[in-house]
N, C-alpha and C positions, 0 to 999 in steps of 0.2 A: 231410499230409505232402508232398504233390506240390508245394505252393505254397514251402513252405521249400525243396526241391530247386531248384526253378526260380530262387527269388531266390539262393540259393548257386551255381548253375550261372553266372548273368550276373557274379558276381563273379570266380569262379575262373576262367571262359573269357577273362574280358577281362584277367586279369593272367597268363593263360598256364599257370595251375595244372591241368591237366586230371588230372594223376595224383592231386592231392589230391581233386578233385571226384568223380572214380568211386571211390576210396578210400573216401568218405564213403559212397557207394551201396551198395558192397560189405559194408561193415561193417553197414548196416542189412538186408541180406538174411537172412533166418531159416534157421536151420540146416535142413537136407534130408537127402534119402538118395541124391541124387546122386551117382554114384561119378566122380572127377575123375581124368583122365588128361593130366596137364600136360606140355608141352615136347617134343612128338613132332616130330622132324624130316620135314619132307616135301619140301625141296627143300635145295640145297646151303647155304644161309644161312638159310632160313627154318624156322619151326616151328608148330605147331597144339596147340590143347588140345581135349579131346574131355570131355563130359559126358554121361554115360549114366544113364538111369533104373536102380534097383536090381532086378535079374533081368529086364533088358530082353530081350526077345525078338522080332524082326521087328518093330522099331519103326520108325517114320518118322524120317530122317534130315534135319536143316537143317544147311546149311554158312552160318555168320552172318558177313557182311561187315561190319565196324565202318565208321564215317563219320569224317570229320575233314578234310573239303575237299581230299582226296587226298595231304593233307600232313602228318597226324600221327594218331596213334592206336597202341595196343597191345593185343594180345589180352587180357593179364592184367588189363586194365581193366574187362573185360566178362564176367567170373565170374559177376556176376548174371544176365546175360543166359542164360548157358548152364545156371545152376541151375534157374531159373524156369520155363525150357523142358522140360528134363528132368524138372521134377515133373508136367508134363503129358503124360508119357510119351514123349517126344522123346529121340532121341539129337543132340547137338548138337556140330558141329565149328567152332571159332572159330579161322581161321588170320592169321596176320601177313601182310602184302602190303608190298612196298617201296612208298615214296610219294615225293613230290616234293620237294627236289629231286634225291633219288637215282633215281628212275624217273619216266617218262611213262606215256602210254596204253598204248604196247606192254609196259613193263615190268610194271604193276601187274595189267594184264589176263593176262599171261601167267603171274603168279603166282597168281591167283584161278583160272586153268583148271586148274591143277598141284594145286591145293587141293581142287578138285572130282573131280579125277582119283584124287587120294587118297583120298577118301572113298568114291567108288564102289568102289574096290579093297578097302579095310579096315573097311566099315561093319558088316560082319557080325562082326567080330572083339570090338565092343563092343555086341552085341545088334542091330543096327541091321538093317535090310532095303534094300539098294541099290538096288532096284527102286522103292522110295518115297523118292527123294531130291530135296532141294529146296534153293533158293540162296535166301538171303534178306539182306537188308540196311537200314542205315537211312542216310538222305542220300547221301553219296559212296559207301556200301557198298552202296545200293539202285542207284545208278548202275551200278556194277559187276557186280551181280547181273542187273539189266536187260539189260545188254549180252551177258553169258553166254546168256540165254534168247532173245536175239533175232537176235545176229550171229554166224554160224554159223563163221567164221572162228576164233573163240579156241578155244571147244571142240576145232575140227576140230584143233588142235595136239597135243592129247592123246588123239586117236582117238575124241572123243567128240561129241555133236551135241547142240542144245537139247532134241529130243523124247527123250533119254536122261534129261532131268529130269522129276521127276514135276510139278513148279511152281517158280514163282517169287512171292516175298512181297517187296513193296517199302514200305519206310516212310518216307514224306517224301522220297521220290527226286527228283533233277533227270533228267528223261527228253528235255526238248525245252527248251534253254535257251541257244538262239543269239540274238541275236549276243554274242560273248565282249568283253568290255571291260577286264578287269582284266589286267594285263600275267602275272600267275601262271598264270591259266587259258590264256591263248594260248601261254604256254611249254608248259604241259601237253599241250594238245590240237592245237596247231599255229596257224600264222600264216597258213594260206591257207583260203579256204571249202571247198576240196574236204577238206583235213584236218579241219578243224573238224568237217564232214558226219559223217565216220566216229566221232565222239563221242557223236553223238545217236541214242539207241536207237529214237526213233519211225522211223527211217529204215531201220530192217531187219524190222520187222514186215512179215512175207510170208505167214502163213497156216499156219506151220509152227513156231509155239512151243508150249511147255507152258501150262498154265493159270496166270492172273495172280490175284495179290490185292494190292490197291494200297491202302493205308491212308495217311491223309492227315489232317491238321488244317486247319480254315478260318482259325485265327489266326496260321499259318505265315507269317511274313514274309520267312524266310531262304532257303527253296524254296516257291516259289506253288503254290497247289493247281492251278493250270493245267496244271502239268508232269504231274500223276497222270491229270487230265482228258484231256489229249492222249494219253497212252498209251492208255488204255483205248478213246478214240474210235478210234483206229488198231487195236487189238486188235479190235473190234466190226466195223469197216469189212471186216476179213479173216474174219468169223464165227467168231474166236476165242474161249474162255471167258475171261473176265474179271470180277472184281467189285472193285467201286470203293467204298470206304467214306470219307466224309469225316464226321470228329468235329467238332461244334461246340466254339468254344473252346479247341480244343488247339493246341499251339504246336510249332514245331521240335523242340525239346528234351522237352516232355511227352509226346509220341508215344513217344519213347525211353524216357522213366522209366516209363512205362506197362507196361513189359514187366518192371518190378522189384517191390518189396516194399508199395507204397504202394497204397492201396484206394481213394484218391481220383482215379479216372482213368477214360479211355476205355476200352473192353471189346477192348483189342489182344489180349491173351493170348487170350481167349475166341476172338477172331474167326480168329486164326492157327490155333489148337487144330482150331477146327472145318474149317478149310480143308485142314490137312494130314491129318486124319483121316477126311474124307469123301472124298477123292480116291483114284481107283484105282490101285493099282501097276501099274506100266509095266514 
């Protein structure tokens, strides 16, 4: 089934029909016991969805940021991610955030920080433990999550700090991707070396980060494995806790689909669940 989804993803992504692609994935998600709380406002123009395990009590909490090259995506497309993780006993928060051209780095990072602030303040209402709060993302969402975990200025805007997080989970994330050559990315991140340096998570690892789990496919040609390897090396150089797992034969999209209903996949769900449930509460 994963091969069918990958073939379909190429056709639909190239045609711009992302909504159709994720509609297929959501349709294949088997029924579960997760309790959905959709469309909760957390900012003036933004909302989030919460997926909670039935009878959740003091459960770990994951705020998941979707990818889309910082320019596309909707939280509703990722219902299957929320339900899959909720089935593992995790309270999942999936927020929207402003994307380019509506927003640049400052805009979507500010939205992400406010989503984390909301989750910290409200997780207990859905059976979550706010002291076991994780940020997680795929692709551009992993980049956003990693900046929250490394660059203190973003969470400082909402009176939090990276160490208030129990951990960071990145799937196929760009963490060390200079030089920028595409005009779109130069517009998002800046046209000077100084501005572009602020977009690179590797530049902010200083030994005061939460533990990290970096998941990557070795067949990913969209975001090269060197990104995860570089971030892991920066963590290790600072004596920080980091786990890097590189899955053979896994591509940029198949690592995402491994969060869904297919059984032909890398053990992404299992690795995330182990990381989340084995970490100490903060």
